[in-house]
C-alpha positions as CSV (number, residue, x, y, z in Angstrom):
1,X,19.8,-33.6,-30.4
2,X,22.0,-32.7,-27.4
3,X,25.2,-34.5,-26.6
4,X,26.3,-35.4,-23.0
5,X,28.2,-32.2,-22.3
6,X,25.3,-30.1,-23.6
7,X,22.8,-32.0,-21.6
8,X,24.8,-31.6,-18.4
9,X,25.2,-27.9,-19.1
10,X,21.5,-27.5,-19.8
11,X,20.6,-28.9,-16.4
12,X,23.4,-26.9,-14.7
13,X,22.0,-23.6,-15.9
14,X,18.4,-24.3,-14.8
15,X,16.4,-24.9,-11.6
16,X,13.0,-25.9,-10.3
17,X,12.7,-29.2,-12.2
18,X,9.6,-31.4,-12.6
19,X,10.3,-34.9,-13.8
20,X,7.7,-37.0,-15.6
21,X,7.6,-40.6,-16.7
22,X,5.2,-42.9,-18.6
23,X,2.0,-44.8,-18.0
24,X,2.3,-47.9,-15.8
25,X,5.8,-46.9,-14.8
26,X,8.4,-49.7,-14.3
27,X,11.5,-49.7,-12.2
28,X,13.5,-48.0,-14.9
29,X,11.1,-45.1,-15.2
30,X,10.7,-44.5,-11.5
31,X,14.3,-45.2,-10.6
32,X,15.5,-42.8,-13.3
33,X,13.1,-40.0,-12.3
34,X,13.9,-40.3,-8.6
35,X,17.6,-40.7,-9.3
36,X,17.7,-37.6,-11.4
37,X,15.8,-35.6,-8.7
38,X,18.2,-36.9,-6.1
39,X,21.3,-36.0,-8.1
40,X,20.0,-32.6,-8.9
41,X,19.2,-31.9,-5.3
42,X,22.8,-32.8,-4.4
43,X,23.8,-29.9,-6.7
44,X,21.5,-27.6,-4.8
45,X,18.7,-27.7,-7.3
46,X,15.0,-27.9,-6.6
47,X,13.8,-31.1,-8.2
48,X,10.6,-33.1,-7.9
49,X,8.9,-35.9,-9.8
50,X,5.2,-35.6,-10.6
51,X,3.4,-38.3,-8.6
52,X,2.5,-41.1,-10.9
53,X,-0.9,-42.6,-9.7
54,X,0.0,-45.9,-11.3
55,X,3.1,-46.5,-9.3
56,X,2.9,-49.9,-7.6
57,X,3.4,-50.4,-3.9
58,X,6.8,-52.0,-4.5
59,X,8.3,-48.8,-5.6
60,X,6.5,-46.2,-3.4
61,X,9.1,-46.4,-0.5
62,X,11.9,-45.5,-2.9
63,X,10.2,-42.5,-4.6
64,X,7.8,-40.9,-2.2
65,X,10.4,-38.4,-0.8
66,X,10.8,-37.0,-4.3
67,X,7.1,-36.4,-5.1
68,X,6.2,-32.8,-5.9
69,X,4.0,-31.0,-3.4
70,X,0.6,-29.8,-4.6
71,X,0.9,-26.5,-6.5
72,X,4.6,-26.8,-7.3
73,X,5.4,-24.6,-10.3
74,X,8.4,-25.8,-12.3
75,X,10.6,-23.8,-14.6
76,X,11.8,-26.9,-16.5
77,X,9.9,-30.1,-17.3
78,X,12.0,-33.2,-17.9
79,X,10.7,-36.5,-19.3
80,X,12.6,-39.7,-18.6
81,X,12.3,-43.2,-20.2
82,X,9.4,-42.0,-22.3
83,X,9.7,-42.6,-26.1
84,X,6.6,-40.8,-27.1
85,X,4.2,-38.3,-25.5
86,X,1.2,-40.6,-26.2
87,X,2.3,-42.7,-23.2
88,X,2.8,-39.8,-20.8
89,X,1.7,-40.6,-17.3
90,X,-2.1,-40.3,-17.0
91,X,-2.2,-37.2,-14.7
92,X,0.2,-35.2,-17.0
93,X,-1.7,-35.2,-20.3
94,X,-2.2,-31.4,-20.1
95,X,1.6,-31.1,-20.2
96,X,1.9,-32.7,-23.6
97,X,3.9,-30.4,-25.9
98,X,5.5,-28.7,-22.9
99,X,8.5,-31.0,-22.2
100,X,11.8,-29.0,-22.2
101,X,14.0,-32.0,-22.1
102,X,13.7,-35.7,-22.9
103,X,16.2,-38.2,-21.5
104,X,15.8,-41.6,-22.9
105,X,17.4,-44.9,-24.2
106,X,14.7,-45.9,-26.7
107,X,15.8,-45.8,-30.3
108,X,12.2,-45.2,-31.2
109,X,12.0,-41.9,-29.3
110,X,10.0,-39.4,-31.4
111,X,12.0,-36.4,-30.3
112,X,8.9,-34.7,-28.9
113,X,10.7,-32.4,-26.4
114,X,12.3,-29.1,-27.1
115,X,15.7,-30.7,-26.3
116,X,16.5,-34.4,-26.4
117,X,19.3,-36.6,-25.1
118,X,18.9,-40.2,-26.4
119,X,21.5,-42.9,-25.9
120,X,19.9,-45.9,-27.5
121,X,22.9,-48.3,-27.0
122,X,22.3,-48.2,-23.2
123,X,20.1,-50.9,-21.7
124,X,18.3,-48.6,-19.3
125,X,17.5,-45.0,-18.9
126,X,19.1,-45.2,-15.4
127,X,22.4,-45.7,-17.1
128,X,21.9,-42.5,-19.1
129,X,21.0,-40.6,-16.0
130,X,24.2,-41.9,-14.4
131,X,26.3,-40.6,-17.3
132,X,24.7,-37.2,-17.0
133,X,25.2,-36.9,-13.2
134,X,28.8,-38.0,-13.5
135,X,29.3,-35.3,-16.2
136,X,27.7,-32.8,-13.9
137,X,29.7,-33.4,-10.7
138,X,31.8,-36.5,-11.0
139,X,30.2,-38.4,-8.1
140,X,26.8,-39.5,-6.7
141,X,25.5,-40.2,-3.2
142,X,24.5,-43.7,-1.9
143,X,20.8,-42.6,-2.2
144,X,21.2,-41.7,-5.9
145,X,23.2,-44.9,-6.5
146,X,20.4,-47.0,-5.0
147,X,17.8,-45.4,-7.3
148,X,19.8,-45.8,-10.4
149,X,20.7,-49.4,-9.5
150,X,16.9,-50.1,-9.3
151,X,16.5,-48.5,-12.8
152,X,19.4,-50.4,-14.4
153,X,18.6,-53.8,-12.8
154,X,14.9,-53.8,-13.5
155,X,15.3,-53.0,-17.2
156,X,17.8,-55.8,-17.6
157,X,16.0,-58.5,-15.5
158,X,18.7,-58.2,-12.8
159,X,21.3,-58.3,-15.6
160,X,19.9,-61.5,-17.2
161,X,18.4,-60.1,-20.4
162,X,20.3,-59.9,-23.7
163,X,20.3,-56.1,-23.6
164,X,22.8,-56.2,-20.8
165,X,26.1,-55.0,-22.0
166,X,29.6,-54.6,-20.6
167,X,28.8,-50.9,-20.0
168,X,25.7,-52.0,-18.1
169,X,27.8,-54.1,-15.8
170,X,30.4,-51.4,-15.4
171,X,27.7,-49.0,-14.4
172,X,26.2,-51.4,-12.0
173,X,29.6,-52.0,-10.4
174,X,30.1,-48.2,-10.1
175,X,26.7,-47.9,-8.4
176,X,27.5,-50.6,-5.9
177,X,30.8,-48.8,-5.2
178,X,28.9,-45.6,-4.7
179,X,26.7,-47.3,-2.0
180,X,23.8,-49.1,-3.8
181,X,22.6,-52.0,-1.6
182,X,22.5,-54.5,-4.4
183,X,21.8,-57.5,-2.3
184,X,18.8,-56.0,-0.5
185,X,17.4,-54.6,-3.8
186,X,17.9,-57.9,-5.6
187,X,16.1,-59.8,-2.9
188,X,13.2,-57.3,-2.6
189,X,12.5,-56.8,-6.2
190,X,13.6,-60.0,-7.9
191,X,13.4,-62.8,-5.3
192,X,10.2,-62.0,-3.4
193,X,6.7,-62.6,-4.7
194,X,3.3,-62.6,-3.2
195,X,1.1,-65.7,-3.3
196,X,-1.3,-63.9,-5.7
197,X,1.5,-63.4,-8.2
198,X,2.5,-67.1,-8.1
199,X,-1.1,-68.1,-8.6
200,X,-1.4,-65.8,-11.6
201,X,1.7,-67.3,-13.1
202,X,0.2,-70.8,-12.8
203,X,-3.0,-69.7,-14.6
204,X,-1.0,-68.0,-17.3
205,X,1.1,-71.1,-17.9
206,X,-1.9,-73.4,-18.0
207,X,-3.6,-71.3,-20.8
208,X,-0.7,-70.7,-23.1
209,X,-1.2,-70.9,-26.9
210,X,1.7,-72.1,-29.1
211,X,2.3,-71.5,-32.9
212,X,5.1,-72.1,-35.4
213,X,6.0,-75.5,-33.8
214,X,6.2,-73.9,-30.4
215,X,8.5,-71.0,-31.4
216,X,5.7,-68.4,-30.8
217,X,3.8,-68.4,-27.6
218,X,0.9,-66.1,-26.6
219,X,0.0,-65.6,-23.0
220,X,-3.4,-63.9,-22.5
221,X,-4.4,-62.5,-19.2
222,X,-8.0,-61.5,-18.8
223,X,-9.7,-59.8,-15.9
224,X,-11.3,-63.0,-14.7
225,X,-7.9,-64.6,-14.3
226,X,-6.7,-61.6,-12.2
227,X,-9.8,-61.9,-10.0
228,X,-9.3,-65.6,-9.5
229,X,-5.7,-65.1,-8.4
230,X,-6.6,-62.1,-6.3
231,X,-3.9,-60.2,-8.3
232,X,-3.5,-56.5,-8.7
233,X,-1.0,-54.1,-10.4
234,X,1.7,-55.0,-7.9
235,X,1.6,-58.6,-9.3
236,X,1.9,-57.6,-12.9
237,X,5.4,-56.2,-12.7
238,X,7.5,-57.8,-15.5
239,X,4.8,-60.3,-16.2
240,X,5.9,-60.5,-19.8
241,X,8.9,-62.7,-18.8
242,X,6.8,-65.6,-17.8
243,X,6.0,-67.0,-21.3
244,X,9.4,-66.2,-22.6
245,X,11.1,-68.6,-20.2
246,X,9.9,-71.6,-22.2
247,X,12.6,-73.6,-24.0
248,X,12.5,-73.2,-27.7
249,X,10.4,-70.0,-27.8
250,X,11.6,-67.3,-30.1
251,X,8.8,-64.8,-29.7
252,X,6.6,-64.4,-26.6
253,X,3.5,-62.2,-26.7
254,X,1.8,-61.3,-23.5
255,X,-1.7,-59.7,-23.8
256,X,-3.4,-58.2,-20.9
257,X,-7.1,-57.3,-21.0
258,X,-7.6,-53.8,-19.5
259,X,-11.2,-53.3,-20.6
260,X,-13.8,-55.1,-22.8
261,X,-12.2,-53.4,-25.9
262,X,-8.7,-52.4,-24.7
263,X,-5.6,-54.6,-24.4
264,X,-2.0,-54.0,-23.5
265,X,0.5,-56.0,-25.4
266,X,4.2,-56.8,-24.5
267,X,6.4,-58.6,-27.0
268,X,9.8,-60.3,-26.2
269,X,12.1,-62.0,-28.7
270,X,15.3,-64.1,-28.2
271,X,17.5,-64.2,-31.3
272,X,15.7,-61.9,-33.8
273,X,15.5,-58.2,-32.9
274,X,12.0,-57.6,-34.4
275,X,9.8,-56.9,-31.4
276,X,9.8,-53.2,-32.3
277,X,8.8,-54.1,-35.9
278,X,5.9,-56.3,-34.6
279,X,4.5,-53.6,-32.3
280,X,5.0,-50.7,-34.7
281,X,2.4,-52.3,-37.0
282,X,-0.2,-51.4,-34.3
283,X,1.2,-47.9,-33.3
284,X,3.6,-49.2,-30.6
285,X,7.3,-49.7,-30.4
286,X,10.3,-50.0,-28.1
287,X,13.5,-52.0,-28.4
288,X,14.5,-54.7,-30.9
289,X,13.9,-57.5,-28.4
290,X,11.3,-55.9,-26.1
291,X,8.4,-53.7,-27.3
292,X,4.8,-53.1,-26.6
293,X,1.6,-51.6,-28.0
294,X,-2.1,-51.0,-27.1
295,X,-5.0,-52.5,-29.1
296,X,-8.6,-51.3,-29.0
297,X,-10.3,-54.7,-29.3
298,X,-11.2,-57.7,-27.2
299,X,-8.6,-60.1,-26.1
300,X,-9.4,-62.8,-28.7
301,X,-9.0,-60.3,-31.5
302,X,-5.8,-59.0,-30.0
303,X,-4.4,-62.6,-30.1
304,X,-5.3,-62.8,-33.8
305,X,-3.8,-59.4,-34.7
306,X,-0.5,-60.0,-32.8
307,X,0.0,-63.4,-34.3
308,X,-0.6,-61.9,-37.8
309,X,1.8,-59.0,-37.1
310,X,4.5,-61.5,-35.8
311,X,4.2,-63.7,-38.9
312,X,4.7,-60.7,-41.2
313,X,8.2,-60.1,-39.8
314,X,8.9,-63.7,-38.6
315,X,12.6,-64.3,-38.0
316,X,13.8,-61.0,-39.6
317,X,16.1,-58.3,-38.4
């Protein structure tokens, strides 16, 4: 495991970087990847991120200038915000086993890369990238600050989630000082929704299932529901927060049907840091209060399995 100085030195001594992220990338993955590329370019390096075909329209304007041209041959492959190679972005599967450096904030990181810099006490990978860039050159540009603000703000729900720390807020303040347009980003990402997203939320709320006297809630999103709302991937950003907003809920489980026998699960907890323990029972993981997994079954079976997994570690950790 590398420390901060070693990671900065590792990047300083290399060039021609290709940055990868995970499947269905969120704002932290994309902001971290683009922010790292931007910071490395400011040092005179050649740095690109591999185009992630699952990037939603909301983030494309922020990252498109950093997308690698076809045929780019890197000398160093860096993975960001990716705890395990099994969730590597779908067009990079042939690069499994070839990561030179992993930069992450997930405690569950499997240390798959040749070199790893993991800071699990940080709420977002964007904060970790900020630490590295400040170690490298002591300052960042407004463009880099904007991208890292997107990373830090999205993984903390605009600094509302319990993972937000004093260090997170200090980093956010430093990014705003460096030129991040926080007001514009907050309005665009957190305060603007399409009609289809609001319709989808209404369907989710009307079909919630409650257990343990209302302390466990399961929100199941099937493909028919998406079609009825006219929703697409852009509307599913941070959809796991919907069920967790209900008063009295300790554990919220959001299950999305991807295919007849494939479901994506997101688990959020409030007081007990056992989301990771719940999802690990089915090969997933993440943070104590936010984790996920994939289930190869239909949506009804997924509901049963996740309720069973939750009850096994109910109100522990």
